[in-house]
Each structure stands twice: as structure tokens, then as C-alpha cells.
C-alpha positions in Angstrom: -14.8 143.3 46.1 -11.6 141.2 46.9 -8.4 142.7 45.6 -6.6 140.4 43.2 -2.8 140.1 43.1 -0.7 139.3 40.1 1.9 136.6 40.6 4.5 139.3 40.9 2.5 141.3 43.4 1.8 138.2 45.4 5.5 137.4 45.8 6.4 140.9 46.7 3.5 141.2 49.2 4.4 137.8 50.6 8.1 138.4 51.0 7.7 142.1 52.0 10.3 143.9 49.8 9.1 147.4 50.6 11.8 149.6 52.1 10.9 151.7 55.2 11.5 155.4 54.8 11.9 158.1 57.5 9.7 160.6 55.7 9.3 162.5 52.4 12.4 163.5 50.5 12.4 167.3 49.9 16.1 168.2 49.6 17.6 168.4 46.2 20.7 166.2 45.6 23.8 168.0 44.5 25.4 165.0 43.0 26.8 165.8 39.5 25.1 162.8 37.8 22.2 162.3 35.5 21.6 158.6 36.4 19.4 158.2 39.4 17.6 155.2 40.8 14.5 156.8 42.3 11.8 154.8 40.6 13.8 151.8 39.4 12.6 148.4 40.5 14.6 145.3 39.7 12.8 142.1 39.0 14.5 138.9 40.2 13.5 135.3 40.1 13.9 133.7 43.5 13.4 130.1 44.6 13.6 127.9 47.7 17.3 128.7 48.1 16.4 132.3 48.9 13.2 131.7 50.9 12.3 128.3 52.3 8.6 129.2 52.0 8.8 129.3 48.2 7.6 126.0 46.8 8.1 127.3 43.2 10.2 130.0 41.7 8.6 133.4 41.8 9.3 136.8 40.3 10.1 139.4 43.0 10.7 143.1 42.6 13.3 144.9 44.7 14.1 148.5 45.1 17.3 149.4 43.1 20.3 150.7 45.0 21.8 154.0 43.8 21.6 157.8 44.2 18.3 159.6 44.5 17.3 163.0 43.1 15.6 164.0 46.3 17.1 163.4 49.8 15.6 163.2 53.2 18.6 164.6 55.0 20.3 167.9 54.3 23.9 166.4 53.9 25.5 169.7 55.2 23.8 169.1 58.5 24.0 165.3 58.7 26.2 163.2 61.0 27.1 159.6 60.3 28.4 156.8 62.4 30.0 153.5 61.4 30.4 150.4 63.5 31.8 146.9 62.8 30.8 143.9 64.7 31.5 140.1 65.0 34.4 138.2 63.5 36.9 139.5 61.1 36.4 139.2 57.3 38.5 140.4 54.3 37.2 143.7 53.1 35.8 145.4 56.2 38.3 148.2 55.9 37.4 148.6 52.3 33.7 149.1 53.2 34.6 151.7 55.9 36.8 153.5 53.4 34.0 153.6 50.8 31.5 154.9 53.3 33.8 157.7 54.5 34.9 158.7 51.0 31.3 158.7 49.6 29.8 160.7 52.5 32.7 163.2 52.6 33.5 163.8 48.9 30.1 163.3 47.2 27.6 164.5 49.9 29.9 166.8 51.9 28.8 165.3 55.2 30.6 167.3 57.8 31.1 164.6 60.5 31.6 160.8 60.2 32.2 159.0 63.4 33.8 155.6 63.9 32.6 153.6 66.9 35.3 151.5 68.5 35.0 147.8 69.3 31.6 147.0 67.9 28.3 147.7 69.8 30.4 148.0 73.0 31.5 151.4 71.7 28.0 152.8 72.3 28.0 151.8 75.9 29.6 154.5 78.2 30.8 152.1 80.8 33.3 150.5 78.3 34.9 154.0 77.7 35.9 153.0 74.1 37.1 155.9 72.0 34.9 157.5 69.3 36.9 158.5 66.2 36.2 161.3 63.8 36.9 159.6 60.4 38.4 161.7 57.6 39.6 160.7 54.1 43.2 161.1 55.3 42.6 158.5 58.0 41.1 155.9 55.8 43.0 156.5 52.6 45.2 153.4 52.8 43.0 151.2 55.0 42.1 149.0 52.1 45.7 147.7 52.2 45.2 146.0 55.5 43.1 143.2 56.8 40.8 143.3 59.9 38.9 146.4 60.9 40.5 149.8 61.8 37.6 150.3 64.2 38.0 147.1 66.1 35.1 144.7 66.8 33.4 142.7 69.5 30.8 140.0 70.0 27.8 139.8 72.3 24.5 141.6 72.7 24.2 145.2 74.0 21.1 147.0 75.1 19.2 148.6 72.2 18.0 151.3 74.6 21.5 152.2 75.6 22.7 152.2 72.0 19.9 154.6 70.9 20.6 156.8 74.0 24.2 157.2 72.6 22.9 157.9 69.1 20.7 160.7 70.5 23.6 162.1 72.6 25.9 162.2 69.5 23.1 163.6 67.3 23.6 160.8 64.7 21.5 161.0 61.5 22.7 157.8 59.8 24.1 154.6 61.4 26.0 152.1 59.2 26.3 148.7 60.8 28.7 146.2 59.2 28.1 142.7 60.6 26.6 139.2 60.2 23.4 137.5 61.2 23.6 138.4 64.9 24.7 141.9 64.2 21.8 142.5 61.8 19.4 141.2 64.3 20.8 143.8 66.7 20.3 146.4 64.0 16.6 145.4 63.8 16.2 145.8 67.5 17.9 149.3 67.3 15.4 150.3 64.5 12.5 149.2 66.7 13.8 151.3 69.6 14.4 154.3 67.3 10.8 154.0 66.0 9.4 153.7 69.5 10.9 157.0 70.4 9.7 158.7 67.2 13.3 159.5 66.2 14.5 160.1 62.6 17.7 158.0 62.4 18.5 155.9 59.4 20.0 152.4 60.0 21.6 150.7 57.1 23.2 147.3 57.3 26.1 146.0 55.2 26.0 142.1 55.5 29.3 140.6 56.5 30.1 136.9 57.0 33.1 134.9 56.0 30.9 131.8 56.0 28.7 133.2 53.2 25.6 132.3 55.2 23.6 135.6 55.0 20.0 135.0 53.8 19.2 136.5 50.4 22.8 137.3 49.7 24.3 134.7 47.2 27.9 135.9 47.9 29.0 138.1 50.7 32.0 140.4 50.5 35.3 138.8 51.5 34.2 135.3 50.5 36.2 135.3 47.3 39.3 136.3 49.2 38.7 133.6 51.8 38.4 131.0 49.1 41.7 132.2 47.6 43.5 131.8 50.9 41.8 128.4 51.6 43.1 127.0 48.3 46.7 127.9 49.4 46.2 125.8 52.6 44.7 122.9 50.5 47.6 123.0 48.1 50.1 122.7 51.0 48.1 119.8 52.4 48.3 118.1 49.0 52.0 118.7 48.8 52.5 117.1 52.2 50.3 114.2 51.4 52.2 113.5 48.1 55.5 113.7 50.0 54.9 110.5 52.0 53.6 107.0 51.4 50.0 106.9 52.5 50.1 110.6 53.2 46.9 112.3 54.3 46.4 116.0 54.3 43.6 117.1 56.5 42.4 120.8 56.3 39.8 122.5 58.5 38.1 125.6 57.1 35.6 128.0 58.5 31.9 127.3 58.1 29.8 126.8 61.3 26.5 125.9 59.6 27.3 126.4 55.9 30.0 124.7 53.9 30.4 127.3 51.1 34.1 128.0 51.7 35.1 124.3 51.8 33.0 123.5 48.7 34.1 126.5 46.6 37.8 125.9 47.5 37.4 122.2 46.6 36.0 123.1 43.2 38.8 125.7 42.6 41.8 123.4 43.3 40.6 120.0 42.2 43.1 118.3 44.5 40.5 117.3 47.2 39.3 113.8 47.6 36.8 114.3 50.4 35.0 117.4 51.4 32.8 117.4 54.5 30.2 120.1 55.2 27.5 120.6 57.9 24.7 120.2 55.4 25.7 116.6 54.5 25.9 114.4 57.6 28.5 111.7 56.8 29.3 108.4 58.6 32.7 107.1 59.6 32.4 103.4 59.4 30.5 100.7 57.4 29.2 100.8 53.9 29.4 104.3 52.5 31.6 105.4 55.4 34.5 107.9 55.1 37.1 105.6 56.6 36.6 102.6 54.2 36.5 105.1 51.3 39.8 106.7 52.5 41.4 103.3 52.8 40.4 102.5 49.3 41.8 105.8 48.1 45.2 105.2 49.7 45.4 101.7 48.3 44.9 103.1 44.8 46.9 106.3 44.9 48.9 106.3 48.2 47.8 109.8 49.2 44.6 111.7 49.9 43.4 115.2 50.9 40.4 115.8 53.1 38.7 119.2 53.7 36.3 119.7 56.5 34.2 122.8 57.3 34.3 123.5 61.1 30.6 122.6 61.6 30.9 119.2 59.8 30.5 116.1 61.8 28.9 117.6 64.9 26.3 114.9 64.8 29.1 112.4 65.5 30.3 114.1 68.7 28.8 114.7 72.1 26.8 118.0 72.0 27.8 120.7 74.4 25.5 123.3 75.9 28.0 126.2 76.0 27.5 129.2 73.8 30.0 131.9 72.7 29.5 135.7 73.2 27.4 135.9 70.1 25.0 133.2 71.3 26.4 130.5 68.9 26.7 127.0 70.2 30.4 126.1 70.9 31.4 123.6 68.3 33.3 120.4 68.9 36.6 120.2 66.9 36.0 118.2 63.8 39.8 118.1 63.2 40.2 116.1 66.4 37.3 113.8 65.5 38.8 113.0 62.1 42.4 112.8 63.3 41.5 110.3 66.1 39.2 108.3 63.8 41.7 108.0 61.0 44.6 107.1 63.2 42.5 104.5 65.0 41.2 102.9 61.9 44.5 102.5 60.2 46.2 101.3 63.4 43.6 98.5 63.6 44.3 97.6 60.0 48.1 97.6 60.6 48.5 100.2 57.8 51.1 102.9 58.3 50.0 106.5 57.4 51.5 110.0 57.5 48.7 112.4 58.7 49.2 116.1 58.6 46.5 118.6 59.9 46.2 122.2 58.9 43.9 124.8 60.4 44.3 128.2 58.5 41.1 129.7 59.9 42.4 133.0 61.4 44.9 133.5 58.5 42.0 133.3 56.0 39.8 135.8 57.7 42.5 138.3 58.6 44.0 139.0 55.2 43.3 142.1 53.0 40.6 141.7 50.4 41.6 140.8 46.8 40.8 143.0 43.8 37.3 141.7 43.1 36.2 141.9 46.7 37.6 145.5 46.9 35.3 146.4 44.0 32.4 144.7 45.7 33.1 146.5 49.0 33.3 149.9 47.2 29.8 149.4 45.6 28.3 148.4 49.0 29.7 151.5 50.8 28.6 153.9 48.1 25.1 152.4 47.8 24.7 152.4 51.6 25.4 156.2 51.8 23.0 156.8 48.9 20.3 154.9 50.8 20.9 156.7 54.1 20.9 160.2 52.6 17.5 159.4 51.0 16.1 158.4 54.4 15.9 154.7 53.9 16.2 152.6 57.0 15.7 149.1 58.4 17.4 147.6 55.4 20.7 146.3 53.9 22.4 146.8 50.6 22.8 143.5 48.9 24.1 142.1 45.6 21.7 139.6 44.2 22.3 138.1 40.7 24.8 140.9 40.0 22.3 143.6 40.8 22.6 145.9 43.8 19.3 146.2 45.6 17.8 147.3 48.9 16.5 144.4 51.0 14.5 144.7 54.3 16.3 143.6 57.4 13.4 141.2 58.2 14.2 139.1 55.1 17.9 139.0 55.9 17.6 137.8 59.5 14.8 135.3 58.8 17.3 132.4 58.6 20.8 131.5 57.8 21.7 130.5 54.3 22.9 127.0 53.7 24.4 125.1 50.8 21.7 123.2 48.9 22.9 119.6 48.5 20.4 119.1 45.7 22.0 121.9 43.6 24.1 121.7 40.5 26.8 123.3 42.5 27.0 120.4 45.0 26.7 117.9 42.2 29.8 119.5 40.7 31.7 119.2 44.0 30.8 115.5 44.2 32.0 115.0 40.7 35.3 116.8 41.4 36.0 114.7 44.5 34.5 111.4 43.5 32.9 111.0 46.9 29.3 110.6 45.7 29.1 107.1 47.1 29.5 108.3 50.7 26.5 108.2 53.0 24.8 111.6 53.5 26.2 113.3 50.4 22.8 113.2 48.7 19.8 112.7 50.9 16.5 111.1 49.7 14.1 113.8 48.6 12.2 115.1 51.6 14.9 113.8 53.9 16.5 115.6 56.9 19.2 117.2 54.8 16.8 118.9 52.3 17.5 122.6 51.7 16.3 124.6 54.6 
């Protein structure tokens, strides 16, 4: 007889939300709480924005994050390691602090190691220092941007990393990083499994671009938007201070324009926002340059915000990649600056163009209050999951609920801004740029949500 699935069971089976465990949990938790998350499942409604294979919204159950009554590891004999990888992002130090404080104070874990300079820190030839992290060391780390452990980009051998984990007798590895880092975490899990080892690997998704699959808002994103609006306000001030003044701001966002779009909505001073998901044109009907000329004629100033990955289709593609394997982008700021100056020179119209690129300022600042709260929850829940023997997963906040998500779902694709969404419609209403080519594609067109 064929087994039948309910709609809920179908979606869970299809998406694979089951969390891998190292083994049965037999150790009693000593946490002084009476609220545990052992059997709690959280039902969420997901759509194409979360998984491109979903043609209609489905109900999916995720395992709730939180402490468990029974643990896999005996905390008094456990040993944890923390590593941060990839680019900087507001809040990394807050996550490190939360991990150390939770493991030390709540679970009484005797040793928590900090791995220096990303995955390089596991490779003996680099000779990077391994730190023993204590509450005193991390107590004020949340006041500073960056990562106290340092970071690096680029792949390292999963075999060599697991060799180091074995040598250091690590029970739980916490990996803080983005898409490439979490793919590396998946490879580490596979190597651990092939050796029959019992090491928990828990990911904490980190990306300033907000492009992690299944994670509607990553930590540090709110802080990044706050700082981006400061740059946009400066551009607006510069633009208003001159006849035909143009303020041009480039923000981070290789493949996803979330920072640019959110900052635009926040400030309401932006006249054109350009993102990778909406391929614009420069000239002709519906082109950016004629629209900018019309704006200057009417108001004598304008502000343009561009995500770094916007406009790549208008420039010669390069084959080079960075240490993380990402294609090296052309500079959209140069494209726009040259195009704008050339257009108005031909027209004999005098302009005052100012360009601002605050990228490294935005990603290097300390987290704001809301992001700090978020980071604290992520760190606490990650420790709870590791002590219960969960592995091959990340802690994520989806629709204001903290859940466990398998790594396979997270690394399936990068999240992009849906230009058919109410969110993007609100952006177009705010800027008034809905008439530009590429802002809204025909249904089924190339820019449909991926």
C-alpha cells in the first residue's frame, strides 16, 4: 500500500527539515529552567521567496530552537571551538560573546577555543594562534565592530580542518559565516561523518548583503541600513547644495539589493535606486539618463543609490574571482559617473556630481541595539543545539521564530530581492522610478524571482 502524505508532510519531506543528530541524548540538563523545546515544532508558511521549487505556498514544520531536557554531550567534558569567516559584518563580536557566555555560565563548559583568521586557523602551516576564550576576554567585545578572532577568505581542506578538530579534541564547532563558509561547514560535516566522529557543527548565518537562503533578515543588516542612510543623507545634502547637484552612493550588495532598497525606504530622499535584480538601461525610452535629466529640470537636484552588483550587464564581464570564488565585479560607480558626465556634457548642461562609497564603514561598525539582541539569541540557541548533539544545521530566525534549519537548505541558493513583491513596489513608489526599464519585468521574464 502506498503511503500517503498530508500537505504538511509533503512539504517537510520535500524540503527536508529534519535535523541530523549525533546520537541519543542521555545526559540530564542542569539548566535551571522549566521551559524546554524538546518536542516543539514550529509551523511556518513558506513560498517561492524561500524555495524556488515551491509553486504555491506550503506549510512547513521546523524544529524549534531552545534548550533541551536531555543532552548528548556531558558539558563538564565538552570542548567548543568558534571560528569567523568571510567579510566583516556588524554583530560578529556579539555572537562570539553570546556563545562564550552561554557555554561557560549556563553549561559550565570547561574550554572554549577561538580559532584565529577563519578556516586558515585550522591549518598548521599558517601558524595562527588558538585562543582560550573566557568571559573576561569577551565581556566588552560587543562594543567593537569587526571580529576579535580575525577572519579570512578562501577554501581550506576539509580533511585538514577535521584533522585539527581531532587533535584539539573538539566536541562542538561553531562556524559564523556566509554562503561560502556554510558550504565549507557542509564539507566539514561530511568529512566528520566519513570518519565516524562525534563532533557537532553548528552554523550561524552571517552576511551583510542579507542574501542567505531561508533567512529573511540576517544579523547586522539593520545596523548596515542605519549607516547606509547616513551616507545617503550626506549625498542629499551635497546634491541640494549645488544647482543640478547629483549625489551618487554605492552600497554593498553583490547579487542582492536589500541594503540599497531598505535604506531607500528608510530615508525617502532617493530618486533612483539600482539593484542587481532589476537590469536597467542607460539611454533611450525608459533609460536612467533621460529620467535623471527630467528630474534635474524639475527639481535641480537628485540622489542615486546603487548596489555594488547593479549594472554588471552593462559592463564588460571579467573572468577573475576573489579568494572566496566570487566573480570580481566591475565598479558600478565608475559606470554611472562616466555615463552621467558624458550625457550632460553632450547636452551642454552643467552638473555637480558627488560620489560616496561608504562600504567598509558600514560593515565595520558595532551592532545597534536590535542587532545585539538578535545576536544574543543566535549565540544562545546555537549552544543549546550543540549540547543536544544537533549537527549539520544553522540557527535561523524565520518570521520572528528561532528554528533549526538543515545546512542543505541554507546553501541551496542565494536569496534575492523579489521584484514582484509588495516591498519592491513600495520602493518604486518611494522613488517614483517605476517608469524605468527593468524595474518590473513581464511575468515569466528573466528577472523573475529566483
